[in-house]
C-alpha positions in Angstrom: 103.9 114.5 75.3 104.7 111.3 73.3 108.2 112.4 72.5 109.8 112.3 76.6 108.9 108.8 76.8 110.2 108.0 73.3 113.6 109.9 74.0 113.7 107.7 77.3 113.2 104.3 75.5 115.8 105.2 73.0 118.4 105.9 76.0 117.3 102.7 77.7 117.5 100.7 74.6 121.1 102.0 73.6 122.6 101.9 77.4 120.3 99.2 78.5 121.2 96.5 75.9 124.8 97.4 75.7 125.0 97.5 80.1 122.8 94.3 79.8 125.5 92.5 77.9 128.7 94.1 79.8 127.2 93.6 83.3 126.5 89.6 82.2 130.1 89.5 81.2 131.4 91.2 84.8 129.5 88.9 86.2 130.9 86.0 84.7 134.2 86.9 85.2 133.9 86.8 88.4 132.1 83.4 88.5 135.7 81.9 87.1 134.2 82.5 83.5 131.0 80.6 84.0 127.9 82.5 82.6 124.4 81.7 83.8 121.3 83.3 82.3 120.4 84.8 86.3 123.5 87.2 85.9 121.1 89.3 83.4 119.0 90.0 86.3 120.5 92.3 88.3 120.5 94.9 86.1 116.7 94.6 86.5 116.9 96.3 90.3 117.4 99.6 88.5 114.7 99.0 86.6 112.3 98.4 89.1 113.6 101.8 90.6 113.1 103.9 87.3 109.3 102.6 86.5 107.8 103.7 90.0 109.8 106.9 90.5 108.8 107.7 86.8 105.2 107.2 87.8 105.4 108.7 91.2 107.0 112.3 89.3 104.5 112.2 86.7 101.2 111.5 89.2 102.6 113.8 92.1 103.3 116.6 89.3 99.7 116.5 87.6 98.1 116.3 91.1 99.8 119.2 92.2 99.6 121.4 89.0 103.5 121.8 88.4 104.7 122.6 85.3 104.5 120.4 82.3 108.2 119.8 82.1 108.5 117.7 85.2 105.3 115.5 83.7 107.8 115.4 80.7 110.7 114.0 82.9 108.3 112.0 85.0 107.3 110.5 81.8 110.7 110.3 80.5 112.2 108.5 83.4 109.3 106.0 83.0 110.3 104.6 79.7 113.9 104.4 80.5 112.7 101.8 83.1 110.3 100.4 81.0 112.3 99.3 78.2 115.0 98.4 80.5 112.4 95.7 82.0 111.7 94.5 78.5 115.4 94.2 77.2 116.3 92.5 80.7 113.3 89.9 80.5 113.9 89.5 76.7 117.6 88.5 77.1 117.1 86.2 80.0 114.2 84.2 78.3 116.7 83.9 75.1 119.5 82.8 77.3 117.5 80.4 79.4 114.9 78.7 77.2 116.8 78.5 73.5 114.7 75.8 72.8 111.2 77.2 73.2 112.2 81.3 72.4 109.6 81.1 69.6 107.0 80.2 71.6 107.8 82.0 74.4 108.0 85.5 72.3 104.5 84.6 70.4 102.7 83.1 73.3 100.8 80.0 71.9 98.0 78.9 73.5 
């Protein structure tokens, strides 16, 4: 059961990283060529949908005793949303806080 989220993470990483940059370029072109870091946050909406959908498919499938493939699909959908959320938030922090990115990633107390 660790393979489905791994596949979801790979798909989310490849698609999320590429699509995150492409959507930022698209929104910058619509904004007369001015890039703002908040333009990356629009891609967080699909991630906010994938995570609960994956959890619900997995949980409801587990509660009703469905086939293991249903559970694997739910776990994979969760993996896509999880990596999308991480990729988007890391790109946003990198764009906004360039001077303190090391502290933001490490979490210095």
